[in-house]
N, C-alpha and C positions, 0 to 999 in steps of 0.2 A: 534946416528947413528950406523949402523953396516956395516962392509965391506962384500960385496957379491962377490962370485967367481962363474962365469958361465963357462960352457964348453959344448961341443957337437955340435957346429955349423959345417958347412961344405958345400960341393957341392953335389947336388943330382939331378937326372933327375926328370922331372915331373912325378907324380904318386908315387914317392918314399917316404921314411920315414926318419925322424931324431928324436933323443931325446935330448933335452937340459936339463942341470942340473944346479941347483943354490944352493949354500951352504954358510952359514955365516962363516966368519973367526973369530975364537976365542970365539964364543958363540953359544947358541942354538936358534932355531927358536920359542921356546915356547911362546905362546900368540901373535905372530906376524900374520899379514895378508900379503900375498905375491901376487904380480902380475907379469905378463909378458906383456911387451910392445914391439913394433917394430917400426923401422923407416927406410923407404926406401929413396933412394937419391931424394932430392928435395921435400920431403913430410914431414908433421908433424909426430911427434911420436904418435902412436895410441895404444889403449888398445887391448890386445889379450885375456888374461884369468886372473882369480882371484881365490884364495883359502884362507880360514882361516886355520892356522896351527892346531888350537885346535878343528876344526869342519869339517864336511864332505862337507859342501856346496861349490859349485863351480859356476863360472859364466863365460860366453864366449862372445866374440864379434860375431855378426851374421856371419861375413865373415869366421870364423873358426869353427863354431859350427858343430858338427858331424864329424870333421876331426882331431881336436886337443883335447888332454886330459891333464889337469893339475892334478897333484897328489903329495903326500908327502910320504916320508919314514921316520918314526920316528927314527928308529934305525940308519939310516945314516944321519939324520938331513939334509935332502936334499929335495928340491922341483924339480919336473920334468915337462917338457912340451913335451909330446909325439905328434909328428906332422906326420900325415898320409895323403895320397893322396895329396901330395904337388903340388902346382901350381906355375907358374912363378910369379904370383902376390904376393906370399909369400916371395919373395926375399927381404931381409932387414937385418939390424942389430937388433938382439933381445936382450932386456934388462930385467933382473930380478930386481924387486923393492920390498922393504919391508916397511910396516907401523907397528909401534911398538906395536900396540894393536889390539886385536880382533875387527872386525867390524861386526855389525849386518846386514849391507847391503853391497853389492859388491862395492868395490872401483874401479873406472874406469878412474879417472883423474890422470895425472902424478903428479899434485900438491898434491894429497892425500898421496903420499909416501915420507918417510923420507930418505931412503937410496937406492942407485942404484949400480948395477954392471957395469962392464966396457963394456959390450956388446959382443955378439958373432955373427959373420957373417953367414947368411944362404943364399945360392945361389941355386936357382932352375932353371935348364935349361929346355927350352921347346922343 
């Protein structure tokens, strides 16, 4: 397992933007697959976005497609989730998760991931 550190959450008005960051503590992301999930109060944790660290392929939940972008910065060893056109329905705790190997297909289940961050709150006011 790897310790993941998230940052970037906060409070924003509907239509605004936020960028979340996720970095591993004490190691690099090389060969990992990384996902973002979110959990709203009273709801199950749901998949948001996926990326392989070693490859350009990305995958998104339908609810965020066209508004959110997952990306990586090799030099900073960091994965980002750029969130634009935010809606009140996007309000949740957002979690970064890591799977220790590259995956040929998108990983969308929480059980697919070995390590989790502590979560960062995103609140969108309507």
